[in-house]
C-alpha positions in Angstrom: 0.0 0.1 -0.2 1.2 3.6 -0.9 0.7 7.2 0.8 -0.7 9.1 -2.3 -1.0 13.7 -1.6 -2.8 14.7 -5.0 -3.1 18.7 -5.6 -5.3 20.5 -7.6 -6.5 23.5 -8.8 -9.2 24.7 -8.0 -9.6 26.8 -11.6 -9.4 24.2 -13.7 -13.1 21.7 -13.5 -11.0 18.8 -15.2 -8.1 19.2 -12.9 -10.7 18.4 -10.1 -12.5 15.6 -11.1 -9.1 13.9 -12.0 -8.1 14.5 -8.6 -11.7 13.2 -7.3 -11.6 10.3 -9.9 -8.1 8.8 -9.0 -8.3 9.3 -5.2 -11.5 7.2 -5.3 -9.4 4.8 -7.9 -6.0 4.6 -5.5 -8.2 4.1 -2.4 -10.7 1.4 -4.3 -6.6 -0.1 -5.3 -5.8 -0.2 -1.5 -4.2 2.9 -1.0 -4.0 5.8 1.0 -4.7 9.3 -0.5 -5.1 12.9 0.6 -6.5 15.3 -1.8 -6.0 19.3 -1.5 -7.0 21.9 -3.3 -5.4 25.7 -4.1 -7.4 27.9 -1.3 -5.8 31.4 -2.2 -3.1 31.6 -0.2 -4.0 28.1 1.5 -5.1 24.6 1.1 -8.5 23.0 1.9 -8.8 18.8 2.2 -11.5 17.1 1.1 -13.7 18.1 4.5 -13.7 21.2 3.8 -10.7 22.6 6.3 -8.6 24.6 5.6 -4.9 24.6 5.9 -2.5 27.0 5.9 0.9 25.9 4.0 3.3 26.1 6.5 1.7 23.3 8.7 1.2 21.1 6.2 3.6 18.6 6.0 4.4 15.6 4.0 6.9 13.1 5.4 4.9 9.7 5.6 4.3 9.6 1.9 5.8 8.0 -1.0 4.5 10.0 -3.7 2.7 13.5 -4.7 0.7 14.3 -7.6 0.2 17.5 -9.2 -3.0 18.4 -11.1 -2.6 22.2 -13.0 -0.1 24.0 -14.5 3.6 24.8 -14.0 2.3 27.0 -10.9 0.4 24.5 -9.1 3.5 22.2 -9.9 6.3 24.8 -8.4 3.5 25.2 -5.2 3.6 21.3 -4.7 7.2 21.4 -5.1 8.1 22.6 -2.0 5.8 20.7 0.2 7.5 17.4 -1.7 10.9 19.0 -1.7 11.0 19.2 2.0 9.2 15.4 2.6 12.0 14.1 0.2 9.2 12.4 -2.2 9.1 12.6 -6.1 5.9 14.0 -8.2 4.2 13.3 -10.8 3.2 16.4 -12.9 0.2 16.5 -14.9 -0.3 19.2 -17.3 -3.8 21.2 -17.3 -1.3 24.4 -18.1 -0.7 26.4 -20.9 3.0 25.7 -21.3 3.4 23.1 -18.9 7.7 23.4 -19.1 7.5 21.0 -15.6 4.6 18.4 -16.5 5.5 15.3 -18.6 2.2 13.4 -17.5 -0.5 13.8 -20.1 -4.1 13.6 -18.1 -5.0 10.7 -19.8 -1.9 9.0 -19.0 -2.6 9.0 -15.1 -3.9 6.0 -14.6 -1.0 4.0 -16.2 1.5 6.5 -14.7 0.2 5.7 -11.2 0.3 1.5 -12.1 4.0 1.6 -13.3 4.8 3.9 -10.6 4.2 2.1 -7.6 5.5 -1.1 -9.9 8.6 1.1 -10.2 8.2 1.5 -14.2 8.1 5.0 -14.2 11.8 7.0 -14.5 13.0 9.1 -11.6 14.4 12.4 -12.4 16.3 14.3 -10.3 16.9 17.5 -11.3 19.3 21.0 -9.6 17.9 23.4 -7.6 19.2 26.4 -6.0 18.9 27.7 -2.2 18.9 31.4 -1.6 19.2 32.7 1.3 19.6 36.3 1.9 21.6 38.5 4.3 20.7 41.7 5.4 16.9 43.4 5.7 14.4 41.3 3.8 10.4 42.5 4.4 8.4 39.6 3.1 6.1 40.0 1.0 4.4 36.8 0.2 1.7 35.6 3.2 2.1 32.0 2.0 6.1 32.2 2.6 7.4 29.0 1.9 11.0 29.3 3.2 12.8 25.7 4.2 14.9 25.0 6.8 18.0 22.8 6.1 18.9 19.9 8.0 23.0 19.3 8.9 25.3 19.5 5.8 22.7 22.0 3.4 22.9 25.5 3.8 21.6 26.7 7.4 19.2 28.3 8.3 16.5 30.1 6.5 16.2 29.7 2.9 14.1 29.6 0.1 14.5 26.3 -3.2 14.2 27.8 -7.1 13.7 25.2 -9.0 13.9 27.7 -12.1 15.8 30.9 -10.9 16.4 33.6 -8.4 15.3 37.5 -9.9 16.6 40.5 -7.9 14.3 43.5 -9.6 13.8 47.1 -9.3 10.8 47.8 -7.5 10.3 52.1 -9.0 9.2 51.8 -12.2 11.2 53.7 -15.3 14.2 53.4 -12.7 16.8 51.1 -12.8 18.5 49.5 -9.7 22.6 48.9 -8.7 22.8 45.4 -8.0 26.6 43.8 -7.3 27.6 40.3 -8.1 30.3 37.9 -6.8 31.7 34.3 -8.1 32.9 32.6 -5.2 33.4 35.8 -3.1 35.4 37.6 -5.6 34.0 40.1 -7.0 32.5 40.3 -10.5 30.5 42.9 -12.6 28.2 45.4 -10.8 24.9 46.7 -13.3 22.7 49.0 -13.3 19.6 46.7 -15.1 15.9 46.0 -14.3 17.6 43.1 -12.6 19.6 39.9 -12.3 18.6 36.5 -12.6 20.4 33.7 -11.2 18.9 29.9 -12.8 19.2 26.3 -13.3 19.3 24.3 -16.4 15.8 23.2 -16.1 14.6 27.2 -15.7 17.0 27.9 -18.7 13.9 28.1 -20.6 12.1 30.2 -18.4 12.6 34.0 -17.5 16.4 33.7 -18.3 15.3 32.8 -22.0 13.4 36.0 -22.1 16.3 38.1 -20.7 18.2 36.7 -23.8 20.1 33.9 -21.6 21.2 30.4 -23.4 19.1 27.3 -22.7 20.8 24.5 -21.6 19.6 20.9 -21.0 18.0 20.6 -17.8 19.5 17.3 -16.8 23.0 19.6 -16.6 24.0 20.6 -13.3 25.1 24.9 -13.1 24.3 28.1 -12.2 23.2 31.0 -15.5 23.6 34.6 -14.5 22.2 36.9 -16.0 21.0 40.3 -16.3 17.7 41.9 -17.4 17.9 44.6 -19.4 21.5 46.4 -18.1 22.6 49.4 -18.7 26.3 50.8 -20.3 27.1 47.1 -19.2 27.8 43.5 -20.6 24.3 42.5 -21.4 26.1 38.2 -21.5 25.1 35.7 -19.7 28.0 33.4 -17.6 27.7 29.7 -17.1 29.2 27.9 -14.0 29.5 25.4 -12.4 27.6 23.2 -10.1 29.4 24.3 -7.1 29.9 27.4 -7.3 28.4 30.7 -5.4 26.4 33.4 -6.7 26.2 37.0 -4.5 24.3 39.3 -5.1 24.0 42.7 -3.2 21.7 45.5 -3.5 23.6 48.6 -3.6 22.3 52.4 -2.7 19.7 54.4 -3.4 16.6 52.0 -4.5 15.5 48.9 -2.6 14.9 45.6 -5.1 12.5 42.9 -4.9 13.2 39.3 -4.6 11.5 36.8 -6.7 11.3 33.3 -6.9 10.2 31.0 -9.5 8.3 34.0 -10.2 6.8 34.0 -6.7 7.5 37.6 -5.0 9.3 37.0 -1.6 10.3 40.3 0.1 11.6 43.6 -0.4 15.3 43.6 -0.1 16.8 46.9 1.5 20.2 48.4 0.3 22.9 46.4 1.4 20.8 43.2 1.6 22.8 40.0 0.0 21.6 37.0 -2.0 23.0 33.9 -1.9 22.5 31.2 -4.6 24.5 27.7 -4.2 23.5 24.3 -5.4 21.1 22.9 -2.9 21.9 20.1 -1.3 20.3 17.4 -3.1 17.6 18.1 -6.4 14.3 17.5 -6.9 12.5 14.6 -8.0 10.2 13.8 -10.8 8.5 10.8 -11.8 7.9 10.7 -15.9 6.5 8.4 -18.3 10.0 8.9 -20.4 7.8 10.5 -23.6 9.6 13.1 -25.4 13.0 14.1 -25.0 14.6 17.4 -24.5 14.4 18.6 -28.5 10.6 18.0 -28.4 10.1 19.4 -25.7 11.9 22.4 -25.8 10.1 22.9 -29.4 6.8 22.6 -27.9 7.4 24.9 -25.3 8.5 27.5 -27.7 5.9 27.6 -30.3 3.1 27.5 -27.4 5.2 30.4 -25.9 5.3 32.3 -29.6 1.0 31.6 -30.2 -0.2 33.6 -26.3 
């Protein structure tokens, strides 16, 4: 018997319908299942009880299933990561680059998962921490506490990217970067991002950064609309650390995987390094990198 957690997005009726059908099927097969639905900054279980994100613990579960788009997947990812369990991402979104299972394939995928027939994919993630003044603006802040051996203290997990961006419209922010503690470049720009190979097709690509195969490990440092400065990205090794410091005059906003985390005062320093373990996916292993990338880029062009 396995224990499964399903997270569905209520704005997609077909996703909640599949979640209910899947929960019933799992229980009929003798498995334990928890069905959760996003309700604003919180979650709601099948009994209608509201659960605060910070109070939800998935430890003891064997598998997590995301039914929605990339946003739903990223919301579940932090919980699954903290519990060290893999995720099956079912694509009900428009782009869904992170999601590799079609809704009609879910039952087949679950049967394979229970029999050990799905492919386990590990993706590098970034541990983001802040030294200095950070005013939290996200009511669902999902910072983590690392176990011994990983990044110490409060940190945030980024599967796609960390972005330090300007807060004042029409004005740039000054950001100093360092690599492994050694001073690098100072940018006057709309922002600076540090992306993973998985996130190389997200904001990094829009900012002119390179696309990396998601199975690679490394960090991509990309300036966003820099003024009178080099506008090229720098690709770094997986063991390197990037630090971004907010300089005088204007604050910056910290955004992780498209979610605003908080406002950074001048002098605050953001540290980005490889998380102590990867995010785990389960996939049917259909299309390869080229096919998924082509589909993503074509869909993005049609938006």
